[in-house]
SESE-769136 format. One record per residue: residue number from 1; x, y, z of N, C-alpha, C in turn. Coordinates in pm, whole numbers, plus 50000, padded with zeros to 5 digits. Each point is the difference from the previous one (the first is absolute). Example, Ala and Ser with C-alpha at 12.3 -4.5 7.8 and 13.67 -1.06 7.14 Angstrom:
! SESE-769136
1,51319,49431,50780,49911,50119,50000,50090,50120,50000
2,49965,50105,49928,50082,50119,50006,49923,50109,50073
! end
This chain:
! SESE-769136
1,44869,38930,40761,49986,50039,49904,50078,50166,49978
2,50053,50027,49922,50043,50175,50041,49966,50016,49839
3,50006,50120,50041,49962,50060,49793,50076,50177,50015
4,50098,49935,49858,50085,50086,49993,49887,50111,49971
5,50114,50121,50049,49937,50168,49979,50037,50120,49898
6,49952,49963,49845,50102,50119,49990,49958,50154,49965
7,50053,50118,49946,49981,50103,50044,49972,50072,49871
8,49976,49881,49861,49936,50105,49912,50042,50099,49942
9,50117,50021,50012,50096,50133,50006,50093,49914,49984
10,50099,50008,49858,50115,49872,49992,49973,49914,50016
11,50118,49933,50095,49963,49877,50066,50091,50001,50102
12,49928,50069,50111,50055,49985,50123,49943,49965,50097
13,50034,49902,50055,49922,49898,50111,49962,50046,50151
14,49875,49955,50050,49985,50073,50119,50014,49913,50043
15,50134,50018,50130,50025,49886,50059,50010,50034,50170
16,49906,49908,50041,49918,50054,50160,50129,50044,50081
17,49991,50020,50130,50087,50078,50112,49940,49998,50162
18,50081,49938,50098,49975,49989,50068,50071,50004,50081
19,49988,50093,50087,50071,50063,50100,49976,49979,50141
20,50080,49914,50089,49970,49942,50128,50070,50078,50118
21,49987,50027,50060,49966,50088,50116,50031,49951,50163
22,50034,50066,50094,49984,49880,50090,49923,50108,50122
23,49897,49911,50083,49973,50064,50064,50019,49910,50191
24,50041,50057,50042,49999,49974,50143,49886,49919,50040
25,50050,49905,50101,49886,49926,50049,49981,50036,50153
26,49886,50005,50073,50018,50094,50137,49972,49861,50125
27,49987,50075,50100,49966,49926,50120,49919,49934,49992
28,49916,50029,49928,49837,49942,50000,50021,49870,49983
29,50049,49952,49872,50000,49857,49937,49997,49914,50170
30,50084,50000,50077,50103,49943,50124,49864,49973,50064
31,49965,50133,50048,49918,49984,50088,49838,49919,49931
32,49934,50049,49882,49868,49874,49952,50039,49918,50024
33,50150,49965,49960,49968,49850,49913,50087,49911,50102
34,50061,50067,50067,50078,49865,50114,50057,49909,49922
35,50112,50056,49912,50098,49893,49947,50085,50099,50000
36,50140,49887,49987,50097,50005,50031,50072,50151,49909
37,50121,50034,50098,50052,50150,49964,50094,49959,49871
38,49995,49869,49952,50128,49963,49874,49911,50027,49887
39,49821,50003,50099,49959,50029,49800,49915,50171,49977
40,49977,50056,50173,50023,50156,49983,50118,50088,49990
41,50094,49968,50072,50158,50091,49956,50051,50034,49895
42,49951,49897,49878,50104,50071,49905,49867,50006,49903
43,49870,49950,50124,49908,50033,49853,49964,50145,49950
44,48682,52087,45603,50114,50162,49944,49879,50010,49857
45,49898,49997,50160,49915,50101,49938,50015,50134,49992
46,50103,50012,50035,50000,50190,50038,50075,50070,49926
47,49973,50092,49953,50046,50049,49904,50008,50005,49846
48,50132,50063,49989,50043,49921,49830,50050,49896,50018
49,50097,50017,50137,50060,49855,49981,50058,49950,50165
50,50032,49891,50058,50052,49912,50139,50139,49996,49920
51,50037,49995,50174,50115,49944,49989,50005,49934,50125
52,50019,49864,50009,50061,49941,50152,50112,49981,50077
53,49995,50013,50115,50120,50016,50079,50071,49871,50007
54,50111,49954,49996,50063,49868,50020,49940,49953,50109
55,50032,49881,50030,49935,49871,50120,50111,50026,50088
56,49989,50027,50107,50138,49986,50109,49896,49970,50156
57,50124,49919,50121,49946,49974,50096,49926,50137,50048
58,49896,49943,50082,49938,50119,50080,49959,49989,50140
59,50093,49896,50060,49931,49978,50125,49951,49855,50018
60,49965,49976,49888,49992,49804,50013,49863,50010,50038
61,49855,50013,49872,49867,49966,50118,49988,49898,49969
62,49901,49919,50037,49911,49884,49975,50042,49937,50131
63,50141,49920,49997,49999,49867,50122,49956,49909,49992
64,49870,49987,49978,49896,49837,50040,50077,49938,49945
65,50031,49862,50052,50071,49842,49985,49904,49936,49811
66,50072,49970,49963,49898,49915,49885,49994,50076,49864
67,50092,50076,49991,49996,50060,49873,49870,50150,49978
68,49979,49978,50093,49895,50183,50049,50068,50081,49898
69,49929,50128,49951,50051,50121,49964,50104,50076,50054
70,50092,50050,49977,50089,50039,50077,50117,50037,49912
71,50135,50050,50068,50118,50022,49974,50052,50151,49979
72,50004,50051,49873,50024,50123,49951,49916,50098,49936
73,50033,50116,50050,49852,50111,49934,50097,50096,49905
74,49924,50023,49944,50087,50108,49892,50077,50126,50091
75,50083,50071,49929,50089,50119,50060,49884,50074,50007
76,49942,50060,49932,49921,50120,50001,49846,49939,49936
77,49854,50051,50009,49903,49950,49980,49910,50096,49867
78,50138,50116,50021,49921,50130,49910,50041,49959,49851
79,49868,50043,49897,50026,49962,49888,49982,50176,49939
80,50100,49963,49924,50037,50115,49918,49907,50062,49865
81,49960,50142,49974,49986,50009,49869,50018,50147,49915
82,49966,49992,49913,50083,50094,49876,49887,50131,50010
83,49894,49970,50080,49863,50099,50018,50124,50045,50188
84,50048,50178,49970,50032,50043,50117,49880,50022,50122
85,49840,50032,49942,49908,49992,50078,49875,49873,50039
86,50107,49868,49983,49912,49933,50021,50085,49944,50159
87,49919,49941,50069,49980,49917,50155,50033,50124,50073
88,49873,50101,49964,50039,50148,50063,49866,50039,50115
89,50058,49898,50120,49883,50008,50102,50028,49971,50159
90,49934,50064,50029,50004,49965,50211,49934,49882,50032
91,50090,49929,50048,49987,49892,50015,50033,49943,50181
92,50019,50094,50058,50042,50030,50139,49858,50015,50138
93,49889,49963,49927,49910,49929,50085,50001,49869,50009
94,49992,49907,49860,50056,49921,50018,50077,49893,50102
95,50130,50100,49977,50086,49963,50060,50042,49990,50170
96,49921,50091,50047,49979,49977,50136,49828,49916,50040
97,49919,49988,49906,49963,49910,50066,50062,49860,49936
98,50062,49949,49916,50054,49885,50030,50095,49948,50141
99,50056,50154,50027,50094,49991,50119,49900,49932,50138
100,49933,50065,49974,49880,49985,50087,49916,49871,50011
101,49945,49950,49839,49927,49876,50037,50123,49867,50053
102,50142,49994,49989,50090,49940,50019,50017,49964,50159
103,50021,50156,50015,50006,50040,50149,49911,49921,50099
104,49871,49999,49935,49889,49978,50070,49979,49832,50032
105,50032,49939,49849,50005,49933,49990,50072,49863,50083
106,50136,50018,49995,50129,49939,50045,49943,50019,50168
107,49963,50118,50001,49945,50010,50171,49918,49922,50076
108,49939,49983,49915,49863,49920,50045,50022,49812,49958
109,50110,49993,49950,50033,49858,49919,50093,49977,50160
110,50057,50111,50026,50123,49985,50124,49917,49975,50130
111,49910,50083,50027,49882,49969,50124,49944,49840,50010
112,49945,49995,49853,49898,49836,50019,50171,49937,49997
113,50070,49963,49982,50098,49966,50013,50014,49938,50108
114,50015,50090,50096,49989,50010,50138,49912,49942,50057
115,49902,50032,49984,49888,49886,50011,50001,49884,49997
116,50032,49923,49867,50016,49862,50001,50114,49986,50086
117,50135,50053,49950,50063,49962,50180,49953,49964,50096
118,49949,50092,50114,49963,49997,50103,49850,49868,49983
119,49937,49949,49900,49903,49889,50003,50116,49876,49982
120,50075,49998,49937,50102,49900,49990,50043,49974,50114
121,50054,50073,50104,50072,49982,50131,49918,49985,50035
122,49827,50001,50019,49895,49970,50121,50026,49856,49932
123,49946,49967,49862,50013,49829,50016,50136,49932,50024
124,50111,50038,50009,50102,49948,50037,49977,49988,50118
125,49984,50122,50100,49969,49965,50178,49918,49883,50026
126,49873,49972,49906,49892,49902,50044,49986,49928,49882
127,50087,49939,49933,49957,49992,49806,49840,49838,50030
128,49902,50012,49959,49923,49922,50001,49905,50062,49893
129,49927,49901,49926,49923,50027,49923,49947,50152,49936
130,49968,50070,50075,49902,50081,50049,50094,50133,49954
131,50142,49995,50167,50080,50104,49837,50054,49984,49949
132,50013,49917,49967,50072,49967,49811,49889,50039,49896
133,49874,49972,50066,49905,50064,49944,50008,50178,49962
134,50014,50034,50127,50008,50172,49986,50119,50036,49958
135,50122,49919,49975,50147,50041,49952,49978,49975,49874
136,49942,49928,49921,49976,50009,49868,49881,50106,49973
137,49869,49980,49998,49993,50098,50025,50037,50144,49999
138,50118,50059,50066,50099,50094,50045,50032,50001,49876
139,50067,49916,49937,50082,49972,49900,49856,50086,49841
140,49938,49941,50022,49872,50023,49858,49970,50150,50013
141,49989,50059,50132,49982,50158,49973,50089,50019,49955
142,50130,50000,50075,50131,50081,49973,50025,49994,49891
143,50005,49939,49890,49998,49951,49862,50028,50109,49911
144,49816,50055,49976,49967,50118,49874,50073,50122,50053
145,50058,50011,50150,50060,50133,49997,50126,50048,49955
146,50038,49852,49987,50149,49995,49927,49980,49971,49837
147,49927,49902,49954,49958,50028,49900,49950,50121,49947
148,49930,50096,49988,49997,50154,49947,50106,50073,50017
149,50090,49973,50098,50176,50067,49935,50090,49931,49872
150,49946,49886,49960,50108,49979,49887,49978,50069,49874
151,49968,50128,50006,49931,50072,49879,50152,50098,50068
152,50032,50003,50051,50139,50087,50034,50138,49909,49980
153,49958,49936,49914,50151,49855,50005,50037,50053,49863
154,50102,49967,49978,50097,49945,49847,50050,50143,49982
155,50073,50072,50074,50087,50068,49935,50137,50025,50147
156,50007,50120,50025,50137,50020,50068,49884,50013,50160
157,49952,49979,50041,49911,50094,50129,50015,49840,50131
158,49969,50094,50075,50052,49914,50167,50010,49903,50022
159,49848,49933,49906,49961,49841,50010,50098,49927,49942
160,50079,50060,49903,50070,49860,49944,50089,49936,50068
161,50094,50064,50081,50110,49936,50079,49934,49905,50099
162,49865,49990,50030,49961,49931,50033,49886,49877,50007
163,49965,50038,49846,49870,49950,49998,50043,49821,49951
164,50131,49978,50030,50007,49857,49946,50036,49942,50170
165,49961,50056,50059,49932,49950,50146,49903,50039,50071
166,49926,50088,49893,49812,50003,50033,49947,49921,49931
167,50039,49938,49914,49886,49983,49903,50079,49846,49895
168,50058,50000,50026,50118,49870,49886,49890,49872,49999
169,49975,49976,49885,49916,49868,49887,49993,50003,49860
170,50057,49873,50027,49940,49886,50007,50122,49958,50133
171,49916,49855,50083,50088,49950,50120,50006,49860,50003
172,50137,49949,50023,49995,49848,50081,49972,49996,50057
173,49895,49981,50076,49969,49989,50167,50097,49899,50011
174,50068,49901,50021,50128,49899,49990,50087,50061,50092
175,50054,50155,49941,50084,50096,50017,50005,50055,50217
176,49804,49970,50043,49992,50033,50106,50038,49886,50115
177,49880,49928,49884,49910,49876,50140,49993,49842,49880
178,49939,49977,50100,49963,49849,49952,49907,49969,49936
179,50016,49970,49875,49829,49969,49880,50004,49887,50000
180,49892,49943,49868,50019,49908,50015,50085,49861,49946
181,50020,49900,50039,50116,49887,49979,50143,50047,50026
182,49939,50134,50088,50171,50041,50047,49994,50076,50175
183,49999,49909,50094,49936,50042,50126,50109,50045,50071
184,50161,49979,49946,50028,50127,50034,50091,50114,49985
185,49929,50071,49832,50076,50119,49908,50030,50091,50105
186,50038,50061,49974,50029,50154,49983,50058,50061,50105
187,50020,50134,50024,50116,50034,50107,49902,49981,50163
188,49835,50000,49987,49980,49963,50177,50050,49830,50053
189,50036,49911,49857,50023,49913,50075,50149,49909,49950
190,50040,50112,50011,50213,50012,50004,50002,50056,50124
191,49950,49845,50085,50078,50053,50152,50124,50018,50019
192,50122,49995,49967,50159,50029,50032,49986,50208,49955
193,49920,50026,49946,50004,50153,49957,49912,50083,50115
194,50060,50115,50023,49908,50059,50110,49902,50078,49912
195,49841,50014,50045,49922,50154,49952,50027,50128,49994
196,50005,50039,49866,50079,50148,50074,49915,50047,49877
197,49946,50162,50002,49997,50113,49917,50075,49984,49861
198,50110,50005,50081,50120,50000,49887,50047,49914,49913
199,49947,49861,50058,50042,49872,49947,49876,50011,49840
200,49866,50018,50095,49915,49996,49869,49968,50063,49922
201,50104,50171,50014,49970,50079,49895,50132,49953,49893
202,50129,49946,50047,50100,49933,49938,49946,49949,49855
203,49867,49882,50079,49965,49915,49929,49933,50039,49925
204,49939,50092,49983,49889,50056,49898,50040,50004,49869
205,49957,49913,49898,50047,49991,49873,50177,49992,49963
206,50098,49943,50129,50031,49953,49990,50154,49904,49849
207,49898,49904,50075,50034,49874,49878,49909,50018,49864
208,49884,50016,50035,49908,50022,49901,49911,50089,50029
209,49941,50073,49898,49928,50083,50059,49827,50016,50028
210,49987,49789,49949,49891,49994,50078,50019,49943,50129
211,50109,50047,50085,50022,49930,50132,49956,50171,50084
212,49895,50007,50045,49935,50124,50006,49988,49924,50133
213,50026,50096,50124,50050,50002,50090,49925,50101,50153
214,49922,50099,49911,50007,50136,50071,49841,50023,49905
215,49906,50134,50092,49936,50041,49903,49852,49991,50037
216,49916,50004,49966,49840,49976,49996,49950,49848,49939
217,50133,49968,49936,49947,49805,50001,50059,49955,50053
218,50103,50019,50085,50072,49892,50050,49967,49975,50175
219,49875,50171,50027,49903,49997,50099,49860,49867,49939
220,50010,50082,49904,49845,49928,49968,50017,49794,49967
221,50091,50003,49978,50048,49836,49964,50016,49950,50174
222,50078,50068,50070,49999,49975,50131,49858,49951,50058
223,49897,50103,49978,49920,50001,50068,49899,49889,49935
224,49961,49984,49923,49924,49953,49909,50035,49817,49939
225,50171,50020,49955,50037,49884,50000,49964,49951,49829
226,50097,49923,49962,49935,49949,49841,49840,50018,49983
227,49967,49977,49823,49871,49991,50018,50022,49906,49904
228,49938,49918,50033,50005,49849,49899,49792,49949,49977
229,49893,50095,50023,49866,50075,49944,49945,50062,49885
230,49913,49980,49932,50012,50063,49890,49874,50122,50055
231,49977,49975,50098,49827,50076,50076,50000,50047,50128
232,50127,50014,50039,50034,50077,50145,50174,50022,49998
233,50068,50064,50093,50128,50037,50063,50061,49897,50024
234,50093,50001,50074,50093,49909,50069,49943,50004,50135
235,50077,49865,50047,49885,49975,50129,50145,49956,50106
236,50079,50061,50026,50123,50015,50082,49887,49984,50155
237,50038,49906,50083,49966,50001,50133,50065,50082,50096
238,49962,50097,50076,50031,50037,50066,50118,49934,50118
239,49942,49832,50032,50127,49981,50091,50116,50013,49940
240,50034,50004,49848,50149,50022,49975,50094,50137,50098
241,49943,50105,50068,50015,50084,50024,50000,49962,50187
242,49946,49877,50058,50008,49991,50161,50151,49954,50056
243,50050,50103,50085,50148,50007,50029,50001,49876,50037
244,50119,49959,49989,50094,49892,50080,50058,49840,49913
245,49999,50053,49927,50077,49919,49853,50111,50142,49968
246,50141,49893,49949,50014,50077,49912,49988,50073,49867
247,49935,49922,49952,49900,50046,49822,49910,50118,50059
248,49902,49968,50101,49926,50122,49981,50037,50090,50100
249,50164,49975,50042,50016,50090,50102,50058,50142,49838
250,50072,49939,50002,50092,50052,49827,49896,50067,49925
251,49851,49975,49984,49858,50036,49864,50003,50064,50128
252,49968,50024,50087,49951,50113,50133,50049,50123,49973
253,50141,49978,49994,50115,50109,50009,50021,50070,49843
254,49956,49897,49927,49986,50050,49834,49919,50102,49985
255,49890,49913,50025,49868,50126,49941,49999,50119,50077
256,50016,50008,50105,50025,50135,50053,50085,50113,49941
257,50145,49956,49991,50085,50088,49958,49970,50036,49881
258,49930,49886,49897,49952,50036,49846,49918,50078,50031
259,49858,50038,50091,49925,50098,49979,50053,50083,50019
260,50115,50011,50140,50036,50113,50059,50081,50074,49868
261,50114,49983,49955,50035,49984,49860,49922,50097,49878
262,49893,49916,49970,49880,50050,49910,49962,50154,50033
263,49952,49993,50132,49965,50137,50081,50100,50073,49987
264,50126,50013,50045,50119,50068,49963,50005,50062,49890
265,49974,49894,49901,50106,50026,49850,49864,50127,49905
266,49885,49939,50043,49897,50148,49981,50070,50125,50045
267,49950,49976,50120,50024,50126,50063,50102,50092,49958
268,50118,49897,49969,50128,50106,49921,49981,50051,49887
269,49922,49954,49953,49941,50062,49844,49957,50102,50038
270,49896,49961,50140,49874,50185,49977,50101,50071,50060
271,50112,49980,50094,50082,50091,50042,50074,50117,49912
272,49976,49960,49912,50131,50066,49840,49868,50055,49938
273,49847,49963,50013,49932,50073,49942,49934,50134,50048
274,50015,50003,50167,49969,50113,50093,50132,50088,49991
275,50103,49945,49997,50151,50072,49998,50028,50096,49920
276,49959,50145,50103,50034,50137,49837,50140,50060,50063
277,50057,49921,50051,50159,50040,50024,50054,50040,49795
278,50079,50094,50050,50079,50087,49847,50047,49807,49895
279,50059,49881,50086,50072,49924,49924,49878,49863,50007
280,49926,50060,50037,49865,49871,49998,49922,49986,49818
281,49942,49909,50003,49941,49937,49876,49890,50059,49967
282,49961,50084,50052,49880,50104,50001,50100,50120,49961
283,50075,49990,50085,50063,50188,49949,50062,49938,49842
284,50077,49917,49963,49998,49948,49929,49946,49971,49832
285,49872,49967,50046,49883,49949,49904,49989,50210,49948
286,49934,50021,50095,49978,50180,49994,50069,50093,49934
287,50157,49969,49966,50086,50027,49938,49984,49957,49862
288,49948,49905,49971,50007,49952,49865,49905,50129,49906
289,50058,49964,49896,49884,50082,49871,49866,49880,50041
290,49890,50066,49972,49874,49977,50028,49926,49933,49899
291,50105,49966,49933,49956,49875,49864,50131,49892,50078
292,50043,49997,50065,50129,49856,50068,49921,49971,50090
293,49919,50080,50073,49878,49918,50098,49919,49906,49882
294,49897,50111,49948,49899,49922,49926,50084,49869,49929
295,50090,50015,49954,50039,49844,49954,50048,49880,50119
296,50007,50061,50069,50000,49880,50139,49878,49966,50004
297,49892,50113,50041,49859,49940,50021,49943,49930,49892
298,50003,50002,49826,49961,49924,49933,50104,49894,49979
299,50077,49974,50039,50111,49889,49983,49954,49884,50109
300,49976,50048,50097,49971,49948,50105,49844,49931,49971
301,49889,50085,49979,49904,49962,49974,49981,49844,49900
302,50064,50080,49833,50020,49931,49874,50045,49867,50007
303,50107,49995,50059,50124,49853,50065,49893,49912,50063
304,49952,50095,50122,49865,49837,50038,49899,49969,49946
305,49965,50080,49908,49870,49890,49904,50050,50032,49941
306,50100,49981,49918,50011,49949,49872,50115,49845,50001
307,50113,49970,50143,50064,49906,50019,49962,49951,50121
308,50041,50116,50086,49983,49915,50151,49906,49891,50054
309,49897,50064,49952,49842,49978,50019,49916,49918,49867
310,50025,50054,49916,49948,49955,49908,50087,49863,49970
311,50133,50002,49983,50058,49898,49910,50037,49910,50145
312,50108,50009,50106,50046,49955,50108,49922,49964,50025
313,49835,50037,50077,49956,49938,50064,49879,49983,49985
314,49948,50033,49867,49878,49917,49951,50012,49920,49921
315,50104,50018,49852,50022,49919,49886,50056,49897,50041
316,50110,50017,50023,50054,49889,50033,49983,49888,50113
317,49904,49999,50042,49875,49923,50115,49904,49941,49889
318,49991,50092,49906,49859,49935,49912,50111,49900,49902
319,50124,50068,49940,50047,49880,49931,50056,49871,50057
320,50044,50022,50046,50033,49878,50168,49847,49891,50040
321,49905,50084,50032,49891,49903,50079,50048,49966,50122
322,50110,50071,50064,50087,49944,50155,49955,50075,50075
323,49957,49952,50098,49972,50052,50158,50145,50079,50032
324,50135,49965,50003,49994,50027,49997,50120,50160,49955
325,49952,49958,49929,50013,50174,49887,49839,50078,50027
326,49966,49997,50175,49933,50045,49992,50057,50118,50123
327,49958,50152,49997,50068,50106,50090,50001,49972,50135
328,49901,50025,50070,49919,49966,50128,49995,49836,50014
329,50083,49897,49988,49904,49860,49990,49972,49952,50057
330,50060,50006,50171,49998,49936,50120,49858,50057,50099
331,49993,50094,49937,49831,50069,50034,49897,49984,49958
332,50028,50028,49905,49890,49975,49868,49962,50141,49978
333,50073,50074,50045,49963,50178,49922,50028,50072,49929
334,50069,49927,49917,50017,50084,49824,49931,50010,49961
335,49860,50035,49973,49866,50106,50005,50041,50139,50000
336,49982,49997,50144,50056,50099,50104,50105,50086,49961
337,50114,49971,49935,50155,50010,49943,49927,50093,49853
338,49951,49924,49906,49932,50065,49921,49948,50139,49995
339,49891,49982,50102,49954,50093,50024,50060,50127,50030
340,50073,50001,50072,50032,50075,50098,50136,50055,49934
341,50083,49935,49909,50100,50036,49949,49928,50096,49897
342,49907,49966,49908,49894,50141,49895,49987,50111,50069
343,49945,49978,50192,49961,50096,50022,50100,50118,50017
344,50130,49910,50080,50072,50098,49978,50063,50063,49857
345,49973,49944,49871,50019,50114,49902,49927,50130,49979
346,49829,49956,50029,49928,50085,49986,50040,50086,50107
347,50054,49975,50101,50005,50114,50092,50107,50087,49984
348,50108,49952,49868,50089,50093,49992,49940,50109,49818
349,49914,49888,49934,49934,50088,49906,49955,50113,50012
350,49905,49974,50130,49845,50126,50049,50101,50061,50111
351,50053,49999,50077,50015,50070,50107,49949,49953,50095
352,49941,49891,50039,49894,49984,50128,50011,49901,50029
353,49987,50000,50153,50062,49876,50088,49928,50112,50124
354,49948,49845,50085,50031,50086,50158,49879,50047,50033
355,49921,50074,49916,49840,50040,50053,50071,50175,49909
356,50147,50025,49905,50021,50064,50012,49999,50025,49845
357,49999,50153,49995,50016,50000,49827,50114,50137,49992
358,50084,49922,49861,50068,50051,50013,50069,50051,49845
359,50059,50077,49919,50001,50026,49860,50083,49876,49908
360,49931,49948,49934,50069,49854,49975,50061,50008,49848
361,50084,49892,49920,49977,50031,49880,49930,50000,49938
362,49890,49925,50022,49889,50043,49893,49926,50130,49917
363,50027,50096,50089,49974,50106,50035,50097,50135,49885
364,50142,49949,50023,50119,50048,49912,49968,49940,49860
365,50000,49883,50044,50002,49961,49832,49869,50015,49924
366,49858,50020,50063,49939,50079,49935,49967,50122,49979
367,50098,50100,50028,50043,50135,50001,50060,49986,49906
368,50069,49824,49945,50088,50102,49859,49897,49901,49886
369,49984,49912,50057,49938,49904,49887,49901,49921,50024
370,49840,50056,50009,49910,49919,50066,49929,49928,49962
371,50029,49930,49906,49981,49923,49903,50089,49851,50054
372,50152,50034,50047,50064,49907,50029,49961,49926,50169
373,49977,50158,50057,49921,49945,50142,49902,49998,50015
374,49895,49942,49886,49865,49951,50006,50058,49845,49976
375,50050,49957,49940,50076,49906,49950,50072,49907,50135
376,50081,50033,50084,50062,49964,50060,49852,49976,50157
377,49910,50122,50001,49946,49937,50066,49899,49876,49967
378,49973,49947,49914,49835,49968,49905,50144,49860,50010
379,50114,49999,50017,50137,49883,50010,49942,49934,50106
380,50087,50080,50095,49971,49966,50150,49832,49987,50052
381,49879,50047,49957,49925,49966,50045,49965,49840,49949
382,50049,49973,49846,49949,49848,49976,50116,49916,50102
383,50144,50010,50001,50070,49909,50056,49874,49960,50159
384,50024,50162,50069,49864,49992,50125,49930,49849,49971
385,49930,50057,49906,49922,49893,49996,50013,49847,49968
386,50114,49959,49876,50107,49887,50013,50043,49958,50103
387,50057,50030,50108,50105,50000,50078,49855,49941,50108
388,49865,50029,50037,49934,50019,50082,49943,49874,49981
389,50002,49922,49854,49957,49869,49961,50046,49907,49998
390,50171,49990,50057,50052,49886,50011,49996,49940,50095
391,49991,49854,49989,49973,49906,50094,50045,50005,50104
392,49945,49969,50129,50030,49967,50148,49936,49851,50112
393,50094,49908,49970,50157,50065,50018,50063,49949,49874
394,50143,50088,50019,50040,49997,49893,50075,49862,49931
395,50014,49924,50036,50071,49846,49998,49908,49901,49957
396,49827,50007,50042,49946,49917,49887,49930,50086,49923
397,50043,50106,49903,49991,50040,49862,50120,49923,49938
398,50102,50003,50030,50106,49963,49990,50024,49851,49983
399,49922,49889,50080,49974,49908,49956,49879,49977,49908
400,49927,50056,49949,49877,49999,49943,50070,49977,49788
401,49902,49959,49960,50046,49976,49840,50032,50160,49902
402,50082,49989,49939,50026,50128,49929,49917,50070,49975
403,49885,49946,49923,49870,50000,49960,49912,50078,50102
404,50029,50019,50125,49919,50007,50102,49902,50160,49993
405,49902,50010,50087,50028,50141,49998,50083,50095,50069
406,50055,49884,50102,50095,50084,50115,50132,50043,49955
407,50011,49906,49912,50106,50015,49905,49973,50120,49905
408,49933,50013,49909,49947,50056,49895,49999,50185,50094
409,49940,49970,50069,50007,50134,50075,50148,50064,50076
410,50058,49900,50055,50129,50029,49987,50052,50030,49850
411,50016,50030,49907,50074,50013,49871,49904,50097,50000
412,49905,50055,50004,49942,50090,49966,50074,50137,50114
413,50004,49959,50124,50048,50092,50095,50188,49990,49947
414,50037,49904,49969,50195,50058,49902,49957,50111,49913
415,49866,50005,49856,50050,50084,49907,49906,50107,50071
416,49985,50003,50092,49907,50175,50033,50109,50043,50120
417,50133,49929,50022,50141,50036,50127,50042,50021,49839
418,50046,49971,49899,50091,50033,49886,49976,50130,49968
419,49810,50021,49959,49973,50118,49943,50024,50155,50111
420,49979,49958,50081,50033,50085,50083,50091,50042,50022
421,50104,49938,50013,50226,49989,50023,49967,50100,49868
422,49950,49960,49862,50049,50055,49891,49909,50132,49973
423,49884,50045,50108,49937,50109,49982,50087,50099,50096
424,50042,49954,50094,50058,50120,50096,50141,49990,49938
425,50068,49948,49914,50112,50042,49912,49970,50108,49880
426,49867,50019,49983,49929,50012,49935,50056,50228,50069
427,49948,49964,50091,49903,50066,50049,50182,50075,50086
428,50087,49939,50044,50156,50058,49951,50035,50006,49940
429,50045,49983,49871,50003,50049,49879,49926,50150,49959
430,49876,50085,50061,49926,50049,49977,50068,50131,50095
431,50061,49965,50088,50073,50076,50111,50174,50022,50042
432,50015,49941,49855,50146,49964,49959,50114,49907,50109
433,49912,49907,50020,50068,49863,50140,50018,49877,49900
434,50125,49985,50005,50048,49870,49975,49924,49882,50034
435,49902,49918,49991,49990,49871,50101,50068,49866,49935
436,50050,49966,50069,50054,49854,49981,49925,49868,50071
437,49905,49916,49907,49982,49921,50108,50020,49866,49904
438,50056,49891,50079,50092,49881,49963,49913,49943,49954
439,50035,49916,49875,49899,49914,49959,50035,49844,50033
440,49922,49947,50039,50072,49809,49999,50031,49974,49937
441,50132,49888,49966,50050,49947,49903,50035,49878,50025
! end
């Protein structure tokens, strides 16, 4: 199911963008897997009036497959006013806090992705049900650290060029490996083609955006396999990774390569937030007018809440009742996707995360319009309650009748996320910032 997403200003459609990059393989692949060299070698509510800047390409945000929010960003996030005294405030502390939040969050995610890769390699070194369980547990542990970074998406940030490799979804599992009724499906079973990271990356979304071959969900599918149960996750056997058959050897190498790539992609984004060089992204951000940075902050939060999360990940699945529309459907961990995506929004709003207190958007909005700040605080608190109440596992909710308590809780969360997004848009107007949240259509 593909959701059409529109800007709500004019009729500019948001189109997803995936930028494929090449990551070289290393000698570890051959050493660990003992496979032939063929596999590894090639391996407006401001002042008296407001004007909206024209929509123009700005790096291409989003990039997740399957019609998720992404594509174009406004040339400017600034609202103008006939009131010469409008929008006179100092937001340097909020800008600095935001940069620090992103820096810490992406570094943490990269470090935990490295732990995941090591645990997967330990599983591949000795594949059995115990080591497979450890690899799965490492994936579940690593995932939240990335989810909280998703509030830094949806503008021209460093994530945009690789997001489609990191978190593309939904995915056609048959692009990677065997599926029910097709034991020869996917790259892994295409014996004539070598398994290389270049080939895997090139195939990501190439023929169809649902043909996802890299990232979190590719690793998830390779660890759990398809999920046919309403009460539990997939149950791929560890024997799929015992060396000695062509398919198993290719699967072993594939899993290693995509886990390694996931780590490197996240670390590449983390490095961009650490880089303080004159031509780096941080310097670019600091050189912008403060309200331009606030626009990126609020659009990241508002689009995640009111489009990506509310529509693509929650409402679409509720409407279809199809387990395939569940975000983390192989591991049955979609509930934590919901919880930590919202946590990322809260982190940016308050500035508080990882045990550190920073200058938040909340206090800036409060200094200008206390009522709006209080409104967003209340909406965020209400959404936290609604999201925490969502059923787990989520596929069990999707299989339930439309009148079931689980479905009703889902609809309540949809409404809360929409209200939160509207509140963030209102907060943006108080700061003289344009917030464009795509609406499902």
